[in-house]
N, C-alpha and C positions, 0 to 999 in steps of 0.2 A: 333698834331697827337694823334689822343685817342687809347691807348693800352686797353684790354681788360685780365686781370688776372687768372687765377683759382690757389686756391692754392693746393700745390700738396702734402706735407709732413714736417713731422717737423724731427729733430735729436735732441737729447738733452743728454748733456756731463756734466760730473759730476762735471767737476772740476769749481767752479767760481772765479771771482775778491774779495777778501774783502781787507779791510784796518782796522788798527789797530791804536790807538791811545794809545800812551808809557805813562801812567801814574800809580801813587800811591798813595791815601790816606793812607794805611796803616787797611782800615776801612772794606776789604772785596770790593770795588767797584775800585779795580786797573785792570790794562788787564797785567802787569808786573809779571808773574809766575816762575822765574828765579835767586830770589836773594839768594844768594851766600856769606859766611865771608871766606876769607882767612886768616889764624893767627891772627886772633881776635872771640869773640863771637856777636852774630847777636840777636835778637828777631821782630821779622815783627810786633808784635803786645802786644808791650808793653804799658802800662796805660800812657799817658803822665803826668809824676810828676810837669810840668810846664806849668800849664792851664792860660797861661797871654800872652798880647798883641797881637801879629799878630796869633798866634793857641792856640784855645780853643779843638781844636779836641781830642777824646777820647784817640785812642792809635795813636804809631809813631814806628819807627822802632830805637830799642837799641844797639847803635855800642859800641862794649867796646874792647879796642886795650889796653891789659895787658901788652904792651912789646913786641908784636910781632913786628921783623923786616920791614917786608912787610904791614901789616895791614891793610887790606881794605872789602870792602865789591862792588859785582858787580852783574848787571844781562847782560844775552843775548837776543835778540831779533830774529826771525825765517829769515828777512830779515834785506837789510842793511841798513843803513839813507842813505838819501840822504842833505846835506847839502848845495846844492846848492841852495834850497828854502826854507831850514827850519834849521836853524842855531841855533837855541836859547835851554838851558835845562833852568828849575829852580828849587828848593827846599827850602824848611824852615830848620832850624838848628838851634838847642841850645846847647850849651859847658858849662858845669858849670867849673868856675875855680875851684872848689874843688877837681875836677877828675884829674889833671893835675898836671906830673913828669915831669924834664927836663926842658931845657930852648930853646926848638924850636919855632918857628913864628905858632902864632896861626892864622890857614889856615886851606881849602880844597881845593882839586885838586878834578878837575871832568876830566879823562881820558878815552879817547875814542879808543878800541882797535879793533884787526880783531881776534877773538876766532879760523878762523879758520886755521889757522897757529900754527904750534907748537910751538913757544916763540911768544903772542901777544904783547908783549908792547915791542919787536923791533921797529916796527912800530907807537908806538901809537902816539895820538896828546893829549896834556892836556894844563887845563887853572887854575892858580891856583887865587885863590881871600882869602882877609884877612875875618876874623868874629871876632865878638864882643861876649865876652863872657859873661855871665847870662844872655843872652835873647835873644828871638826867631825873628830871622833875614833870609828874603826871599833873596836866592843869586842867579843870574843870569849867567848861562856862555853861548857868544853870540861868538861863532867859526869865524862872520866872521868881530866884530869888535876888540874885546876880544886881546890880548895880548896872542897868545897860543907857548908852547913850542912843537917843535917836536924832539925824542928821535932820528931819523936819521935824515939826514940833507938833507938828498935825498929825502923826502916825499912828501916834496910840497906843498902848500897849503889845509886845511881841506874839506875846502867847497868844492875844485876841487876832494874831493876821494869818492869813492862808496864803499868802503870794509869795513867801521865801523860798528861790528856789538853790539858791547859790550861797556857798559859804566862801568867805575869801580869808586869808591868815596873811598877819602881816607883824612882822618884830621893830621894836623898836621906832615905832609912830612912821609917822611922812611926812610929807611937803620938807623934806632938809637931803642932802648928798653925803651923809652919814653912814658908811660901811658894818655890816656885819653880816657872818654866815649862822646859820643854824641848822640843826639836824632835829627834825619831827621824824614819829613813828606814831602806831596805833591807834590813828584816829577812829574815834568813833563817836556815832550818833545813839541817843539809847531807846530810839525807838524805829519802826520800818516805813518805808513811804511805798506807793501803791503806783506799781509801773502801769497799770492799766485798770480799768475797771469797766466792767461788763453792762455799764449802763447808755454805754452810745455813743459818751462825750469824748471818748478818747483812741478813736480809731486807729485796726492796727492796719497798716498799707504794708502786705505781704504776697501780692498778690502781683505778677508780672504783665502787666499789661501791651508795653511797647518797648523796644529799645531798639538801639544798633552797637551792636561792638564793635566796625568798624575794621573788619577782620583782613579783607581785599582776599591777596593772590600772593602770596609769598613771591618777595624780590621784583614784583610789578606797583606799577603807578596805575589805579583803576581809579575813574570816576566815581559818586555818590550814586545811593540806588535808590532813582527817580521815584519808586513809588514808598520814599520815605519822604524824599528833601526835594526841597522848589529854589532855585537861588533867583531870588528876589535882586534886579540891577536896576529899574527905574527909580530916578531922586524923589523923595517925597514933596518935596518943597518948590513950588510951583515948577516941578521940570525942570529945575536946575538942579542944586542941591540937598542933602542930606540934612539934619540937625545937627545941633551943635558946634555947628560950622566945621565939619568934615570936609576934608579934600581930597576923596580919593574915588574912583570911579567901582562899584561893585561890580564885579562882571560873574557870568553863566561858565566859564574856559577853567579846562582841567588846570592851568596853570595856578589859577586862587584857588581850588578846594579842590581835594583829591584823595585817597586813600593812601598808605604805604605803609609795609612796616607794621601793621597793626593798628596803625590810628588815624583818624584823619586829621588832615592841615587842612589851616585857612591861613594862604599866604600872602600877605601883605608886602606892596615888591614897589621900588622907586621905579615906575618906566614912563614913556608919554604914551597916553592909550585915550582914544576917543568915544566915549560913550555913547546911549542909546540918544541922550540930547545931541550930540552933534557935538558937544563942548571936548576939547583936550585936558586932559589932568598930568597930574606927574606921578599921581600914584595909584594903584591897584588893590583891590582885594574881593571881598565873597564875603553874601549876608544870607545866611542859608535861613528857611522858614519850613518847618516840619509839616507835613502831613495829614497832623496829627495834633487832637484837641481834646483837651480834658477838662472836668469839677473836680476838684479834690482828687490830692495824692501826695507821692513822695519822688522827685526826682532826685535822680542819683547820677551825677558828671565826673567823671575823672577825666582831670585836664593839665594841660602846662600854657600858660600862660607867655606870648610874644615880647621878647627884649625893644626896647629902645623908646628914648625919650620921647614924645607924640604917638605913643603907639596906647590902642583905645581899645583892648578887649573884651567883651561883654558875652554871657551865655542866661539868657530872659525868655521876658516870656510877653505875650502882649493877649488881651482879650481877642476871640475867635469876630469880634463882631466889627473890629475898626474898619474905618473908612481912610484907607491909608493906597496912598497909590504905588503900582505893581506887589503890594502884597500877596501871596498865595490865595488869603480868603475872603479876599476883599469883594469881587466879584458875586461873591454866592454870598456870602452871611457880613457884608458891610452895612451897618447901619447907624455906628456909633462915631463919633471921631475921636480922638486922643486928647485928653488923657483920661475921658469918662468912660471909656472900656476898660481903661486899667490895666497898667505894666506894670509887670514884678520880675526884676533886675535881681536874678539868683549871686550875678558875682560879676562885680567890675574891676578891671586893673586898668592904674593908669602910668604910663614907665618912666613920668618924671614923679612918682612913689612907689619906687619900686618896693613889691612883698607886702605893700599893702592891698588886701582886698577889702570889698564891701559889697553888700546888700543893699539896696534900695527899695523904694513903692513907690508910684505916682498913679495919683489921682486926680478928680475934683478937689479936695480939700489940700492938695499939697501936690504940683508939679516943678517940672524946670528941679531948680534947683531944692528937692523936697528935703523934709526935715526928716521925713520916715525913712529912715537909713542905720546901718550900723555893722562895722567891720572889724577889720582886726591884720595885729602885722602875722606873715609865717615870713618860714624858711624857703628859701630859693623855689618860690612863687615861678621864674622862667627857668629852671633845670631839671625841677623835679615836678612827679605826677603827685597832684591833692586831690582827694575827693569830695565836693561842691555837691550841699545837699539840701532842699527844701524839702518841707515839709505842710503842707495845705490843707486844711480843714473846714469846716463851716464858721470855726469861732475866731484860727489864727492860721498866725506863716511861722516859722520857726527856720533860721538860715544857722547853720554850721559848715566850717571846714574838719578832713578828715572826725567829725565827732566832735567838735570843740563847738558851741555854742557865742554867734556873736550879735543875732537879732533877733527878736520878735516883736510880728506886727500884730495888735491885737487892740484894736479900736473900742473904747467901751459900748459907746454907742453907735453901734454900727448901723449907717445910713446909706444914700447912693451917692452920695461925696465920697463917701471916706470906704466906703466896701462894696466897690462893685465885681466882687471875687465870688462870686456864686453863677457865674457862668462861664463855659468852655474857655480855655488859655491854650495858645501855641509855642512853642520853640521856636526861637530864634537863637543863631549862631555867627557873630562876625567881629573883624578886625579891622576899625574904623582909625581914620587916620587924622589927628589934629594939625591947625596952622603950626603950632610950634616944635613940628618933625624935626630931629637931629638932622643935621646937613649933612653928616656922613649917612646917613640911614641908608641899605641898600635894600636887605629885604628880612624878616621875619616872620616865623609862624605860629599861631597854638595849634595847639595838640589835644587832640582828645584821643583819650583812649575808649570810654562807651559811654553811654547815654540810657540809664535806663529808668524806666517811668511803674513806678505799682501803685494799685491801688485795693481797697478792701476786698478780701476775697467772701464770693458766696457764700452764705451758709446754706449747705448740701439738707436737704430730706432726702428722707428714704424711709419706706416700711421693709419691718422686718417679717417676712412670710412666714418663717420657721418660727415659731414661739418656743420648740423644745427646749432650748438654751438659757431659755428666760424664766425664772423663777417667779409668781407671783403668789405669796403667801398670806393669812390662811384666806380661803376663796371657797366659801361666803368671808366675808370680814365684818367686823362688828366697830371697831374702831382705829385699830392699827392694822394698816397697809403694809407690808415689805417687799418691794420688788426688788430683785437683782439679776444684774447685765453686767452679761462678763465683758471683758476689755473694750470699757467705754474707759476711757482718756479726754475726752475733752467737755465743757461744759454741755449739757441737753435738756431740753425738753419734751415731758413725756405726757401723752393725753393718753386719758382712762375714760372708760363708761362705764356705770351702772346697769342695771338690767331695765330698765326703765328711759336708756337713753342719755341721762343726764351728764355732760364730759365735766370733769378735772383736771387741771393743768400742772401740773408739779415741775418745779424748774429745780435743777440737780447742780451743784458746785462738785468738782472733782478734788479731794483733798490735796494741798501740794508738799 
């Protein structure tokens, strides 16, 4: 039977499927961007000191364990490894004997972990290989054939698991204070990983929907944009105090929150001030509410923390429905108390734990001193800007600093107690003062260079009025129809109709 088809419309989708090789030659040609060192020194572009044997490359990764008890280097990938089909990892390594102290076995461990849980090591699978000193050698870790060690006996065979997204490398074992230096090169995973999938389960947040660049006016101190921000000043606990035993008054004065030299400053100060409750306190600061609330997306904040024992800055979120005294949204949307409204701490920093930053979740299942948290040590949190990111979709939240992930919240069985995060949340920025504030503290500011919120792009739909550039042949068609469409570079959906009006939907993938 012959069918006459007519091209009707094209629908374009922004998300496309791509794959990434997991490889790094440490000469700028790799795909691994999240290398990090724990309790050790790491240099990803160190001049190769031993251009001999199987490795004459110019630069390598230098790993320096100066006695760290759990020293290792690691990286995360955006999706998970599929060890059922691709199960081999390989690298080159050189360990000079002169760098070693202690009596540990000369070995290298490759551990696979799930960074999306708070204790990533607790379900790890590990392969240990012996190494020879003073020469380059290629070490291969095959999770299908090599002996592996599961830290949890209930974890099962690693090739049957789909939850690994972190690779961790450790030299000469752990739980010791011995020293060792190693040079690593040409890391390779023998398969590819999916960065995205077009099933909709991994949304792409690339559409900027709300932001503040805090550019201000050159050379001037100016107030915040009041169409974007509300300065919350009323205490939330019985009209007398804030949570966490904080001892500051939050004010709406430009003295405590202002824009200058291209950034927002939230300035905590030692000064006697009488707040809205007529109580005098010895410290002032600011607490900002965004006049924008949203559900799902990516929040990116470039910020610098304040200095000082007792300072407690936070970049965080609350449910728009919170019933909280003095909050911007309470009078119009407030119908749910904390913690049932849900709280998302994008980042917190404590002056008595300098350079440690933490992300946390508060809800009915765990609040206050919550167990739902994770953090990392960073360099110069109070002297350099860092980019703090939270990615929030319908299944999980992922927190990172400078693209290094430190915590993923993803409860297996989501319910009202652990997942009130399917409703709008708004942003809060503040610097609190805790009772242990240093006696010599005078003032310090949290600086924010920008805040940006991204959500999914809306798929565009349009019809092609002029079909002269679109080739459809043969027409009439018997079995196979060919459609040629010029200049298509995104995944598309084509709807065609036959002569009696029956429609057929074709999904077109773009070759990578």
